[in-house]
Structure formats: C-alpha cells, structure tokens
Backbone of each chain as nested JSON, in Angstrom:
{
  "chains": [
    {"id": "A", "residues": [
      {"number": 1, "name": "MET", "atoms": {"N": [-13.346, 19.321, -14.5], "CA": [-11.983, 19.298, -13.954], "C": [-11.852, 18.272, -12.82]}},
      {"number": 2, "name": "ASN", "atoms": {"N": [-12.848, 18.229, -11.956], "CA": [-12.815, 17.265, -10.859], "C": [-12.797, 15.823, -11.352]}},
      {"number": 3, "name": "GLU", "atoms": {"N": [-13.473, 15.603, -12.494], "CA": [-13.539, 14.237, -13.048], "C": [-12.139, 13.724, -13.376]}},
      {"number": 4, "name": "ILE", "atoms": {"N": [-11.285, 14.627, -13.894], "CA": [-9.912, 14.234, -14.245], "C": [-9.201, 13.699, -13.0]}},
      {"number": 5, "name": "PHE", "atoms": {"N": [-9.371, 14.403, -11.889], "CA": [-8.684, 13.994, -10.66], "C": [-9.305, 12.731, -10.062]}},
      {"number": 6, "name": "ASP", "atoms": {"N": [-10.611, 12.56, -10.263], "CA": [-11.244, 11.308, -9.831], "C": [-10.676, 10.136, -10.626]}},
      {"number": 7, "name": "ILE", "atoms": {"N": [-10.468, 10.368, -11.93], "CA": [-9.903, 9.313, -12.783], "C": [-8.463, 9.019, -12.344]}},
      {"number": 8, "name": "ILE", "atoms": {"N": [-7.683, 10.082, -12.076], "CA": [-6.307, 9.893, -11.576], "C": [-6.343, 9.092, -10.274]}},
      {"number": 9, "name": "GLY", "atoms": {"N": [-7.272, 9.434, -9.388], "CA": [-7.424, 8.711, -8.119], "C": [-7.785, 7.248, -8.34]}},
      {"number": 10, "name": "LEU", "atoms": {"N": [-8.641, 7.002, -9.317], "CA": [-9.06, 5.622, -9.588], "C": [-7.935, 4.808, -10.228]}},
      {"number": 11, "name": "ILE", "atoms": {"N": [-7.139, 5.464, -11.082], "CA": [-5.971, 4.763, -11.656], "C": [-4.976, 4.453, -10.531]}},
      {"number": 12, "name": "ALA", "atoms": {"N": [-4.759, 5.437, -9.659], "CA": [-3.876, 5.229, -8.5], "C": [-4.386, 4.056, -7.661]}},
      {"number": 13, "name": "ALA", "atoms": {"N": [-5.7, 4.027, -7.421], "CA": [-6.31, 2.956, -6.628], "C": [-6.098, 1.598, -7.292]}},
      {"number": 14, "name": "THR", "atoms": {"N": [-6.297, 1.565, -8.606], "CA": [-6.125, 0.316, -9.352], "C": [-4.685, -0.18, -9.244]}},
      {"number": 15, "name": "LEU", "atoms": {"N": [-3.721, 0.75, -9.385], "CA": [-2.303, 0.379, -9.348], "C": [-1.871, -0.102, -7.965]}},
      {"number": 16, "name": "THR", "atoms": {"N": [-2.157, 0.7, -6.936], "CA": [-1.669, 0.321, -5.611], "C": [-2.384, -0.924, -5.094]}},
      {"number": 17, "name": "THR", "atoms": {"N": [-3.652, -1.101, -5.494], "CA": [-4.385, -2.284, -5.049], "C": [-3.944, -3.523, -5.817]}},
      {"number": 18, "name": "SER", "atoms": {"N": [-3.932, -3.419, -7.159], "CA": [-3.585, -4.601, -7.947], "C": [-2.099, -4.916, -7.831]}},
      {"number": 19, "name": "SER", "atoms": {"N": [-1.326, -3.98, -7.253], "CA": [0.087, -4.25, -6.999], "C": [0.261, -5.445, -6.077]}},
      {"number": 20, "name": "PHE", "atoms": {"N": [-0.756, -5.74, -5.272], "CA": [-0.679, -6.899, -4.383], "C": [-0.84, -8.21, -5.159]}},
      {"number": 21, "name": "ALA", "atoms": {"N": [-1.501, -8.134, -6.319], "CA": [-1.829, -9.349, -7.074], "C": [-0.607, -10.211, -7.432]}},
      {"number": 22, "name": "PRO", "atoms": {"N": [0.474, -9.607, -8.001], "CA": [1.63, -10.451, -8.343], "C": [2.217, -11.173, -7.129]}},
      {"number": 23, "name": "GLN", "atoms": {"N": [2.238, -10.464, -5.972], "CA": [2.78, -11.083, -4.766], "C": [1.87, -12.21, -4.27]}},
      {"number": 24, "name": "VAL", "atoms": {"N": [0.561, -11.992, -4.353], "CA": [-0.408, -13.026, -3.975], "C": [-0.218, -14.24, -4.89]}},
      {"number": 25, "name": "TYR", "atoms": {"N": [-0.108, -13.976, -6.195], "CA": [0.045, -15.063, -7.186], "C": [1.354, -15.827, -6.979]}},
      {"number": 26, "name": "LYS", "atoms": {"N": [2.443, -15.046, -6.782], "CA": [3.777, -15.634, -6.579], "C": [3.787, -16.546, -5.342]}},
      {"number": 27, "name": "THR", "atoms": {"N": [3.204, -16.058, -4.263], "CA": [3.176, -16.811, -3.011], "C": [2.329, -18.076, -3.168]}},
      {"number": 28, "name": "TRP", "atoms": {"N": [1.205, -17.963, -3.862], "CA": [0.309, -19.095, -4.08], "C": [0.981, -20.143, -4.988]}},
      {"number": 29, "name": "ARG", "atoms": {"N": [1.659, -19.651, -6.055], "CA": [2.287, -20.536, -7.036], "C": [3.463, -21.287, -6.417]}},
      {"number": 30, "name": "GLU", "atoms": {"N": [4.287, -20.564, -5.641], "CA": [5.482, -21.166, -5.041], "C": [5.159, -21.896, -3.739]}},
      {"number": 31, "name": "LYS", "atoms": {"N": [3.926, -21.78, -3.306], "CA": [3.482, -22.392, -2.044], "C": [4.49, -22.113, -0.933]}},
      {"number": 32, "name": "SER", "atoms": {"N": [5.017, -20.885, -0.976], "CA": [5.998, -20.482, 0.022], "C": [5.771, -19.031, 0.419]}},
      {"number": 33, "name": "SER", "atoms": {"N": [5.772, -18.786, 1.705], "CA": [5.603, -17.412, 2.177], "C": [6.916, -16.889, 2.76]}},
      {"number": 34, "name": "LYS", "atoms": {"N": [8.027, -17.583, 2.39], "CA": [9.353, -17.153, 2.812], "C": [9.615, -15.75, 2.244]}},
      {"number": 35, "name": "GLY", "atoms": {"N": [10.171, -14.88, 3.049], "CA": [10.475, -13.525, 2.579], "C": [9.299, -12.591, 2.722]}},
      {"number": 36, "name": "ILE", "atoms": {"N": [8.147, -13.152, 3.107], "CA": [6.95, -12.324, 3.285], "C": [6.842, -11.939, 4.764]}},
      {"number": 37, "name": "SER", "atoms": {"N": [6.68, -10.65, 5.0], "CA": [6.599, -10.174, 6.369], "C": [5.139, -10.102, 6.841]}},
      {"number": 38, "name": "LEU", "atoms": {"N": [4.826, -10.925, 7.844], "CA": [3.468, -10.921, 8.41], "C": [3.185, -9.576, 9.082]}},
      {"number": 39, "name": "THR", "atoms": {"N": [4.226, -9.01, 9.692], "CA": [4.08, -7.693, 10.335], "C": [3.598, -6.664, 9.319]}},
      {"number": 40, "name": "MET", "atoms": {"N": [4.23, -6.675, 8.127], "CA": [3.873, -5.737, 7.073], "C": [2.391, -5.867, 6.705]}},
      {"number": 41, "name": "TYR", "atoms": {"N": [1.97, -7.095, 6.462], "CA": [0.584, -7.288, 6.014], "C": [-0.434, -7.008, 7.122]}},
      {"number": 42, "name": "SER", "atoms": {"N": [-0.059, -7.276, 8.367], "CA": [-0.961, -6.977, 9.486], "C": [-1.162, -5.469, 9.615]}},
      {"number": 43, "name": "MET", "atoms": {"N": [-0.08, -4.72, 9.437], "CA": [-0.167, -3.262, 9.532], "C": [-1.01, -2.691, 8.384]}},
      {"number": 44, "name": "ILE", "atoms": {"N": [-0.827, -3.26, 7.187], "CA": [-1.62, -2.793, 6.042], "C": [-3.098, -3.089, 6.296]}},
      {"number": 45, "name": "PHE", "atoms": {"N": [-3.386, -4.255, 6.891], "CA": [-4.777, -4.647, 7.153], "C": [-5.471, -3.619, 8.054]}},
      {"number": 46, "name": "ILE", "atoms": {"N": [-4.823, -3.272, 9.153], "CA": [-5.403, -2.285, 10.087], "C": [-5.44, -0.9, 9.433]}},
      {"number": 47, "name": "GLY", "atoms": {"N": [-4.347, -0.547, 8.757], "CA": [-4.27, 0.751, 8.077], "C": [-5.369, 0.933, 7.04]}},
      {"number": 48, "name": "ALA", "atoms": {"N": [-5.604, -0.104, 6.234], "CA": [-6.627, -0.015, 5.184], "C": [-8.022, 0.14, 5.787]}},
      {"number": 49, "name": "ALA", "atoms": {"N": [-8.243, -0.489, 6.936], "CA": [-9.533, -0.346, 7.63], "C": [-9.751, 1.109, 8.046]}},
      {"number": 50, "name": "LEU", "atoms": {"N": [-8.675, 1.746, 8.54], "CA": [-8.767, 3.158, 8.944], "C": [-8.896, 4.083, 7.726]}},
      {"number": 51, "name": "TRP", "atoms": {"N": [-8.187, 3.757, 6.637], "CA": [-8.326, 4.527, 5.391], "C": [-9.78, 4.478, 4.923]}},
      {"number": 52, "name": "LEU", "atoms": {"N": [-10.386, 3.31, 5.086], "CA": [-11.774, 3.111, 4.664], "C": [-12.705, 4.05, 5.435]}},
      {"number": 53, "name": "ILE", "atoms": {"N": [-12.503, 4.131, 6.751], "CA": [-13.306, 5.041, 7.59], "C": [-13.079, 6.49, 7.135]}},
      {"number": 54, "name": "TYR", "atoms": {"N": [-11.803, 6.827, 6.905], "CA": [-11.448, 8.182, 6.46], "C": [-12.076, 8.484, 5.093]}},
      {"number": 55, "name": "GLY", "atoms": {"N": [-11.974, 7.528, 4.173], "CA": [-12.504, 7.694, 2.811], "C": [-14.009, 7.877, 2.79]}},
      {"number": 56, "name": "ILE", "atoms": {"N": [-14.704, 7.139, 3.641], "CA": [-16.162, 7.272, 3.739], "C": [-16.502, 8.669, 4.254]}},
      {"number": 57, "name": "HIS", "atoms": {"N": [-15.737, 9.139, 5.245], "CA": [-15.993, 10.459, 5.815], "C": [-15.791, 11.592, 4.802]}},
      {"number": 58, "name": "ILE", "atoms": {"N": [-14.68, 11.527, 4.046], "CA": [-14.435, 12.609, 3.075], "C": [-15.109, 12.302, 1.732]}},
      {"number": 59, "name": "GLN", "atoms": {"N": [-15.857, 11.215, 1.683], "CA": [-16.626, 10.815, 0.491], "C": [-15.758, 10.718, -0.759]}},
      {"number": 60, "name": "SER", "atoms": {"N": [-14.625, 10.015, -0.601], "CA": [-13.717, 9.819, -1.726], "C": [-13.869, 8.406, -2.266]}},
      {"number": 61, "name": "ALA", "atoms": {"N": [-14.478, 8.294, -3.444], "CA": [-14.686, 6.98, -4.066], "C": [-13.372, 6.225, -4.278]}},
      {"number": 62, "name": "PRO", "atoms": {"N": [-12.295, 6.888, -4.806], "CA": [-11.046, 6.142, -4.996], "C": [-10.513, 5.529, -3.693]}},
      {"number": 63, "name": "ILE", "atoms": {"N": [-10.581, 6.285, -2.605], "CA": [-10.065, 5.756, -1.327], "C": [-10.917, 4.581, -0.845]}},
      {"number": 64, "name": "ILE", "atoms": {"N": [-12.236, 4.703, -0.967], "CA": [-13.139, 3.63, -0.528], "C": [-12.903, 2.358, -1.342]}},
      {"number": 65, "name": "ILE", "atoms": {"N": [-12.911, 2.497, -2.664], "CA": [-12.739, 1.339, -3.559], "C": [-11.373, 0.689, -3.327]}},
      {"number": 66, "name": "ALA", "atoms": {"N": [-10.317, 1.529, -3.277], "CA": [-8.956, 1.01, -3.106], "C": [-8.83, 0.179, -1.839]}},
      {"number": 67, "name": "ASN", "atoms": {"N": [-9.424, 0.668, -0.752], "CA": [-9.184, 0.001, 0.52], "C": [-10.049, -1.23, 0.749]}},
      {"number": 68, "name": "ILE", "atoms": {"N": [-11.211, -1.282, 0.104], "CA": [-11.997, -2.524, 0.147], "C": [-11.214, -3.621, -0.594]}},
      {"number": 69, "name": "ALA", "atoms": {"N": [-10.717, -3.262, -1.784], "CA": [-9.947, -4.232, -2.576], "C": [-8.663, -4.642, -1.855]}},
      {"number": 70, "name": "THR", "atoms": {"N": [-7.992, -3.662, -1.223], "CA": [-6.765, -3.955, -0.474], "C": [-7.038, -4.963, 0.637]}},
      {"number": 71, "name": "GLU", "atoms": {"N": [-8.128, -4.779, 1.362], "CA": [-8.457, -5.693, 2.459], "C": [-8.617, -7.133, 1.957]}},
      {"number": 72, "name": "ILE", "atoms": {"N": [-9.203, -7.294, 0.781], "CA": [-9.387, -8.641, 0.209], "C": [-8.028, -9.283, -0.089]}},
      {"number": 73, "name": "MET", "atoms": {"N": [-7.156, -8.505, -0.776], "CA": [-5.822, -9.01, -1.143], "C": [-4.98, -9.333, 0.098]}},
      {"number": 74, "name": "VAL", "atoms": {"N": [-4.974, -8.411, 1.049], "CA": [-4.147, -8.569, 2.244], "C": [-4.631, -9.76, 3.076]}},
      {"number": 75, "name": "SER", "atoms": {"N": [-5.95, -9.959, 3.12], "CA": [-6.496, -11.115, 3.836], "C": [-5.97, -12.415, 3.229]}},
      {"number": 76, "name": "MET", "atoms": {"N": [-5.872, -12.455, 1.895], "CA": [-5.342, -13.648, 1.225], "C": [-3.882, -13.875, 1.607]}},
      {"number": 77, "name": "MET", "atoms": {"N": [-3.079, -12.805, 1.654], "CA": [-1.665, -12.946, 2.006], "C": [-1.495, -13.438, 3.448]}},
      {"number": 78, "name": "ILE", "atoms": {"N": [-2.321, -12.926, 4.348], "CA": [-2.236, -13.356, 5.743], "C": [-2.631, -14.836, 5.853]}},
      {"number": 79, "name": "TYR", "atoms": {"N": [-3.636, -15.236, 5.078], "CA": [-4.054, -16.64, 5.04], "C": [-2.902, -17.523, 4.542]}},
      {"number": 80, "name": "PHE", "atoms": {"N": [-2.237, -17.088, 3.447], "CA": [-1.115, -17.849, 2.87], "C": [0.035, -17.962, 3.882]}},
      {"number": 81, "name": "LYS", "atoms": {"N": [0.288, -16.88, 4.615], "CA": [1.401, -16.873, 5.57], "C": [1.191, -17.959, 6.632]}},
      {"number": 82, "name": "PHE", "atoms": {"N": [-0.062, -18.169, 7.032], "CA": [-0.335, -19.211, 8.032], "C": [-0.386, -20.599, 7.385]}},
      {"number": 83, "name": "LYS", "atoms": {"N": [-0.825, -20.649, 6.116], "CA": [-0.992, -21.939, 5.431], "C": [0.351, -22.519, 4.995]}},
      {"number": 84, "name": "TYR", "atoms": {"N": [1.234, -21.692, 4.399], "CA": [2.515, -22.19, 3.852], "C": [3.651, -21.979, 4.842]}}
    ]},
    {"id": "B", "residues": [
      {"number": 1, "name": "MET", "atoms": {"N": [-15.056, 17.711, 14.812], "CA": [-15.421, 16.393, 14.252], "C": [-14.48, 16.011, 13.101]}},
      {"number": 2, "name": "ASN", "atoms": {"N": [-14.186, 17.003, 12.243], "CA": [-13.276, 16.736, 11.133], "C": [-11.878, 16.343, 11.609]}},
      {"number": 3, "name": "GLU", "atoms": {"N": [-11.485, 16.933, 12.755], "CA": [-10.15, 16.635, 13.292], "C": [-10.011, 15.142, 13.6]}},
      {"number": 4, "name": "ILE", "atoms": {"N": [-11.092, 14.549, 14.122], "CA": [-11.065, 13.123, 14.448], "C": [-10.748, 12.298, 13.196]}},
      {"number": 5, "name": "PHE", "atoms": {"N": [-11.392, 12.653, 12.091], "CA": [-11.179, 11.901, 10.862], "C": [-9.802, 12.175, 10.26]}},
      {"number": 6, "name": "ASP", "atoms": {"N": [-9.294, 13.401, 10.459], "CA": [-7.922, 13.683, 10.02], "C": [-6.934, 12.836, 10.812]}},
      {"number": 7, "name": "ILE", "atoms": {"N": [-7.205, 12.679, 12.111], "CA": [-6.329, 11.852, 12.954], "C": [-6.417, 10.385, 12.507]}},
      {"number": 8, "name": "ILE", "atoms": {"N": [-7.653, 9.91, 12.227], "CA": [-7.828, 8.539, 11.716], "C": [-7.043, 8.379, 10.411]}},
      {"number": 9, "name": "GLY", "atoms": {"N": [-7.152, 9.36, 9.533], "CA": [-6.42, 9.336, 8.259], "C": [-4.914, 9.308, 8.474]}},
      {"number": 10, "name": "LEU", "atoms": {"N": [-4.435, 10.069, 9.45], "CA": [-2.993, 10.118, 9.712], "C": [-2.497, 8.812, 10.339]}},
      {"number": 11, "name": "ILE", "atoms": {"N": [-3.333, 8.202, 11.192], "CA": [-2.954, 6.89, 11.753], "C": [-2.918, 5.861, 10.62]}},
      {"number": 12, "name": "ALA", "atoms": {"N": [-3.926, 5.921, 9.741], "CA": [-3.968, 5.021, 8.576], "C": [-2.709, 5.206, 7.733]}},
      {"number": 13, "name": "ALA", "atoms": {"N": [-2.342, 6.48, 7.494], "CA": [-1.155, 6.801, 6.701], "C": [0.103, 6.232, 7.354]}},
      {"number": 14, "name": "THR", "atoms": {"N": [0.208, 6.41, 8.68], "CA": [1.37, 5.907, 9.412], "C": [1.468, 4.388, 9.29]}},
      {"number": 15, "name": "LEU", "atoms": {"N": [0.322, 3.695, 9.439], "CA": [0.313, 2.229, 9.384], "C": [0.661, 1.702, 7.993]}},
      {"number": 16, "name": "THR", "atoms": {"N": [-0.052, 2.193, 6.974], "CA": [0.179, 1.633, 5.635], "C": [1.565, 2.017, 5.121]}},
      {"number": 17, "name": "THR", "atoms": {"N": [2.061, 3.176, 5.518], "CA": [3.387, 3.586, 5.065], "C": [4.479, 2.838, 5.814]}},
      {"number": 18, "name": "SER", "atoms": {"N": [4.387, 2.844, 7.147], "CA": [5.446, 2.192, 7.922], "C": [5.363, 0.675, 7.787]}},
      {"number": 19, "name": "SER", "atoms": {"N": [4.262, 0.173, 7.219], "CA": [4.138, -1.266, 6.954], "C": [5.246, -1.733, 6.012]}},
      {"number": 20, "name": "PHE", "atoms": {"N": [5.774, -0.813, 5.215], "CA": [6.879, -1.176, 4.32], "C": [8.181, -1.368, 5.088]}},
      {"number": 21, "name": "ALA", "atoms": {"N": [8.301, -0.712, 6.25], "CA": [9.563, -0.715, 6.99], "C": [10.07, -2.126, 7.327]}},
      {"number": 22, "name": "PRO", "atoms": {"N": [9.211, -3.029, 7.876], "CA": [9.722, -4.367, 8.203], "C": [10.264, -5.107, 6.977]}},
      {"number": 23, "name": "GLN", "atoms": {"N": [9.583, -4.924, 5.83], "CA": [10.033, -5.608, 4.612], "C": [11.349, -5.006, 4.125]}},
      {"number": 24, "name": "VAL", "atoms": {"N": [11.476, -3.69, 4.217], "CA": [12.727, -3.024, 3.844], "C": [13.854, -3.526, 4.747]}},
      {"number": 25, "name": "TYR", "atoms": {"N": [13.579, -3.577, 6.064], "CA": [14.587, -4.017, 7.039], "C": [14.966, -5.485, 6.816]}},
      {"number": 26, "name": "LYS", "atoms": {"N": [13.935, -6.333, 6.619], "CA": [14.152, -7.768, 6.403], "C": [15.017, -8.006, 5.162]}},
      {"number": 27, "name": "THR", "atoms": {"N": [14.701, -7.294, 4.082], "CA": [15.431, -7.453, 2.823], "C": [16.87, -6.972, 2.973]}},
      {"number": 28, "name": "TRP", "atoms": {"N": [17.043, -5.856, 3.692], "CA": [18.373, -5.298, 3.905], "C": [19.204, -6.228, 4.795]}},
      {"number": 29, "name": "ARG", "atoms": {"N": [18.568, -6.759, 5.869], "CA": [19.265, -7.615, 6.826], "C": [19.699, -8.938, 6.189]}},
      {"number": 30, "name": "GLU", "atoms": {"N": [18.759, -9.533, 5.402], "CA": [19.042, -10.831, 4.778], "C": [19.817, -10.68, 3.478]}},
      {"number": 31, "name": "LYS", "atoms": {"N": [20.037, -9.444, 3.065], "CA": [20.728, -9.172, 1.802], "C": [20.176, -10.062, 0.685]}},
      {"number": 32, "name": "SER", "atoms": {"N": [18.864, -10.248, 0.718], "CA": [18.214, -11.084, -0.294], "C": [16.859, -10.5, -0.663]}},
      {"number": 33, "name": "SER", "atoms": {"N": [16.625, -10.398, -1.96], "CA": [15.335, -9.896, -2.411], "C": [14.487, -11.025, -2.996]}},
      {"number": 34, "name": "LYS", "atoms": {"N": [14.885, -12.275, -2.647], "CA": [14.121, -13.456, -3.079], "C": [12.704, -13.361, -2.494]}},
      {"number": 35, "name": "GLY", "atoms": {"N": [11.723, -13.653, -3.296], "CA": [10.343, -13.604, -2.82], "C": [9.737, -12.22, -2.927]}},
      {"number": 36, "name": "ILE", "atoms": {"N": [10.565, -11.255, -3.314], "CA": [10.076, -9.878, -3.478], "C": [9.726, -9.655, -4.943]}},
      {"number": 37, "name": "SER", "atoms": {"N": [8.514, -9.178, -5.174], "CA": [8.059, -8.951, -6.542], "C": [8.367, -7.519, -6.989]}},
      {"number": 38, "name": "LEU", "atoms": {"N": [9.243, -7.421, -8.001], "CA": [9.589, -6.099, -8.552], "C": [8.355, -5.463, -9.196]}},
      {"number": 39, "name": "THR", "atoms": {"N": [7.532, -6.302, -9.827], "CA": [6.287, -5.818, -10.453], "C": [5.433, -5.11, -9.411]}},
      {"number": 40, "name": "MET", "atoms": {"N": [5.279, -5.744, -8.242], "CA": [4.479, -5.168, -7.169], "C": [4.982, -3.769, -6.787]}},
      {"number": 41, "name": "TYR", "atoms": {"N": [6.3, -3.664, -6.548], "CA": [6.837, -2.389, -6.09], "C": [6.833, -1.314, -7.18]}},
      {"number": 42, "name": "SER", "atoms": {"N": [6.985, -1.744, -8.432], "CA": [6.928, -0.779, -9.537], "C": [5.526, -0.186, -9.653]}},
      {"number": 43, "name": "MET", "atoms": {"N": [4.51, -1.054, -9.479], "CA": [3.123, -0.59, -9.555], "C": [2.794, 0.363, -8.403]}},
      {"number": 44, "name": "ILE", "atoms": {"N": [3.299, 0.033, -7.206], "CA": [3.07, 0.912, -6.053], "C": [3.743, 2.266, -6.288]}},
      {"number": 45, "name": "PHE", "atoms": {"N": [4.943, 2.231, -6.906], "CA": [5.686, 3.473, -7.151], "C": [4.87, 4.43, -8.036]}},
      {"number": 46, "name": "ILE", "atoms": {"N": [4.342, 3.902, -9.134], "CA": [3.538, 4.735, -10.059], "C": [2.213, 5.123, -9.387]}},
      {"number": 47, "name": "GLY", "atoms": {"N": [1.603, 4.152, -8.716], "CA": [0.329, 4.411, -8.036], "C": [0.442, 5.499, -6.981]}},
      {"number": 48, "name": "ALA", "atoms": {"N": [1.506, 5.447, -6.193], "CA": [1.698, 6.445, -5.129], "C": [1.904, 7.841, -5.721]}},
      {"number": 49, "name": "ALA", "atoms": {"N": [2.562, 7.908, -6.88], "CA": [2.756, 9.203, -7.559], "C": [1.396, 9.791, -7.953]}},
      {"number": 50, "name": "LEU", "atoms": {"N": [0.502, 8.932, -8.461], "CA": [-0.839, 9.394, -8.847], "C": [-1.682, 9.745, -7.618]}},
      {"number": 51, "name": "TRP", "atoms": {"N": [-1.556, 8.954, -6.542], "CA": [-2.246, 9.271, -5.277], "C": [-1.825, 10.657, -4.784]}},
      {"number": 52, "name": "LEU", "atoms": {"N": [-0.522, 10.947, -4.975], "CA": [0.022, 12.234, -4.535], "C": [-0.656, 13.379, -5.288]}},
      {"number": 53, "name": "ILE", "atoms": {"N": [-0.79, 13.225, -6.609], "CA": [-1.473, 14.24, -7.438], "C": [-2.924, 14.392, -6.963]}},
      {"number": 54, "name": "TYR", "atoms": {"N": [-3.585, 13.25, -6.753], "CA": [-4.981, 13.255, -6.292], "C": [-5.091, 13.918, -4.911]}},
      {"number": 55, "name": "GLY", "atoms": {"N": [-4.205, 13.561, -4.02], "CA": [-4.221, 14.094, -2.653], "C": [-4.007, 15.604, -2.595]}},
      {"number": 56, "name": "ILE", "atoms": {"N": [-3.109, 16.085, -3.461], "CA": [-2.861, 17.535, -3.531], "C": [-4.135, 18.229, -4.023]}},
      {"number": 57, "name": "HIS", "atoms": {"N": [-4.781, 17.626, -5.033], "CA": [-6.009, 18.224, -5.59], "C": [-7.137, 18.299, -4.558]}},
      {"number": 58, "name": "ILE", "atoms": {"N": [-7.375, 17.216, -3.817], "CA": [-8.464, 17.239, -2.826], "C": [-7.982, 17.799, -1.48]}},
      {"number": 59, "name": "GLN", "atoms": {"N": [-6.727, 18.242, -1.445], "CA": [-6.138, 18.863, -0.252], "C": [-6.255, 17.993, 0.993]}},
      {"number": 60, "name": "SER", "atoms": {"N": [-5.886, 16.72, 0.814], "CA": [-5.915, 15.771, 1.933], "C": [-4.504, 15.544, 2.469]}},
      {"number": 61, "name": "ALA", "atoms": {"N": [-4.234, 16.101, 3.641], "CA": [-2.906, 15.956, 4.245], "C": [-2.516, 14.49, 4.452]}},
      {"number": 62, "name": "PRO", "atoms": {"N": [-3.434, 13.619, 4.982], "CA": [-3.035, 12.222, 5.156], "C": [-2.58, 11.562, 3.846]}},
      {"number": 63, "name": "ILE", "atoms": {"N": [-3.297, 11.828, 2.748], "CA": [-2.934, 11.214, 1.464], "C": [-1.579, 11.734, 0.978]}},
      {"number": 64, "name": "ILE", "atoms": {"N": [-1.362, 13.035, 1.111], "CA": [-0.096, 13.628, 0.66], "C": [1.079, 13.064, 1.467]}},
      {"number": 65, "name": "ILE", "atoms": {"N": [0.958, 13.096, 2.79], "CA": [2.035, 12.613, 3.668], "C": [2.307, 11.128, 3.422]}},
      {"number": 66, "name": "ALA", "atoms": {"N": [1.23, 10.337, 3.366], "CA": [1.369, 8.884, 3.184], "C": [2.124, 8.552, 1.901]}},
      {"number": 67, "name": "ASN", "atoms": {"N": [1.799, 9.262, 0.837], "CA": [2.374, 8.872, -0.45], "C": [3.785, 9.388, -0.68]}},
      {"number": 68, "name": "ILE", "atoms": {"N": [4.149, 10.499, -0.021], "CA": [5.553, 10.934, -0.078], "C": [6.404, 9.882, 0.649]}},
      {"number": 69, "name": "ALA", "atoms": {"N": [5.938, 9.47, 1.834], "CA": [6.681, 8.47, 2.619], "C": [6.738, 7.131, 1.88]}},
      {"number": 70, "name": "THR", "atoms": {"N": [5.616, 6.766, 1.245], "CA": [5.574, 5.507, 0.486], "C": [6.616, 5.512, -0.63]}},
      {"number": 71, "name": "GLU", "atoms": {"N": [6.712, 6.626, -1.347], "CA": [7.679, 6.708, -2.443], "C": [9.113, 6.491, -1.95]}},
      {"number": 72, "name": "ILE", "atoms": {"N": [9.415, 7.005, -0.763], "CA": [10.769, 6.832, -0.205], "C": [11.039, 5.344, 0.078]}},
      {"number": 73, "name": "MET", "atoms": {"N": [10.064, 4.68, 0.757], "CA": [10.212, 3.26, 1.114], "C": [10.303, 2.378, -0.137]}},
      {"number": 74, "name": "VAL", "atoms": {"N": [9.4, 2.628, -1.079], "CA": [9.338, 1.799, -2.291], "C": [10.606, 1.972, -3.132]}},
      {"number": 75, "name": "SER", "atoms": {"N": [11.137, 3.194, -3.164], "CA": [12.389, 3.435, -3.888], "C": [13.514, 2.586, -3.299]}},
      {"number": 76, "name": "MET", "atoms": {"N": [13.52, 2.45, -1.963], "CA": [14.542, 1.636, -1.31], "C": [14.395, 0.166, -1.712]}},
      {"number": 77, "name": "MET", "atoms": {"N": [13.153, -0.333, -1.742], "CA": [12.914, -1.732, -2.109], "C": [13.344, -2.005, -3.556]}},
      {"number": 78, "name": "ILE", "atoms": {"N": [13.054, -1.072, -4.443], "CA": [13.441, -1.241, -5.85], "C": [14.974, -1.239, -5.969]}},
      {"number": 79, "name": "TYR", "atoms": {"N": [15.616, -0.375, -5.191], "CA": [17.08, -0.341, -5.169], "C": [17.643, -1.679, -4.68]}},
      {"number": 80, "name": "PHE", "atoms": {"N": [17.06, -2.235, -3.6], "CA": [17.51, -3.52, -3.044], "C": [17.306, -4.648, -4.051]}},
      {"number": 81, "name": "LYS", "atoms": {"N": [16.185, -4.587, -4.776], "CA": [15.877, -5.657, -5.743], "C": [16.966, -5.738, -6.813]}},
      {"number": 82, "name": "PHE", "atoms": {"N": [17.486, -4.568, -7.204], "CA": [18.556, -4.574, -8.216], "C": [19.915, -4.881, -7.592]}},
      {"number": 83, "name": "LYS", "atoms": {"N": [20.101, -4.492, -6.318], "CA": [21.391, -4.681, -5.655], "C": [21.603, -6.147, -5.234]}},
      {"number": 84, "name": "TYR", "atoms": {"N": [20.569, -6.767, -4.642], "CA": [20.712, -8.144, -4.127], "C": [20.171, -9.186, -5.113]}}
    ]}
  ]
}
C-alpha cells in the first residue's frame, strides 16, 4: 500500500519539477526573460533548499528527488534572468 | 526536535507557495500573460493535486498546506492565461 503512495509522490515530483522545463526552454529559445519574476525564482530557490532539509529528515524520497531537481531548474532560470 | 523540522517544512511551504504571488500580481497588473507557459502551470496543477494525496497519506502538514495554497495560486494563473 505504501508503494502506491510513493509512486503517487514520485509522479507528483516529476510533474511539479519538470513543470519548470517548458519555462526554461521558452526563456532560452526566446532569449528573453521578460515576464519572468526574479523574486518568484529566488523564493523557490530558498524554499526548495528548506524542503530538501525537511525531506531528508522525514526520509521522503519524492521530496528529496523533487527538490534537488527543482534547484537545478531554478538555478538555470536565475542565470537566464541575469543573462537576458 | 521534530518541531524544528516541521517549522522548516512550513517555512519551505510558505516560500515555495508564496513564490507564485509576485508572478500572479505581475500578470494581473500588466494584464498580460505573455511569457507565461500554460504547460508549466497545468503540470503544477496536476502535480500539486498528487502531492496533496501523498501529503495526506504520510500525514505531513507542510505538504498538505503548501499544496492547497499552490492550487489556489495556480488556478489564478491559468485563469489569467485564458483571460489576457
């Protein structure tokens, strides 16, 4: 039974994390960060770091995996915001 | 000791959830959803619903609170994307 919920958690992690991908791609392709809020991405960056600490503590694989991946994506968006 | 991690989780929840607020405000103020990816927000919407199921199962208050709030914010962005 727990495996089902782990799978649900992992699908959730995949969706919310890869949800950043289209925005990363769009920003990279259009070479424009207009309409992108740096405040938003900065808050997600700090938030994901804290989620990571929380996830490690409660030993939740979906939370750990999701937030490592989120940090990678968000770092790219912050880089683009300064570059474009 | 657990309380500390619950507080970390709640701060994480507040940051990642309220991170949507500037983008919601910016989109509403500029009456423009240019640069906003509908794909991104649709994926977050489904992902947050699954996180909610997962959070209820593992009885994690930060996950439950974060994802209810996320659904409210993301619903607003999807509404703006169709309106503007």
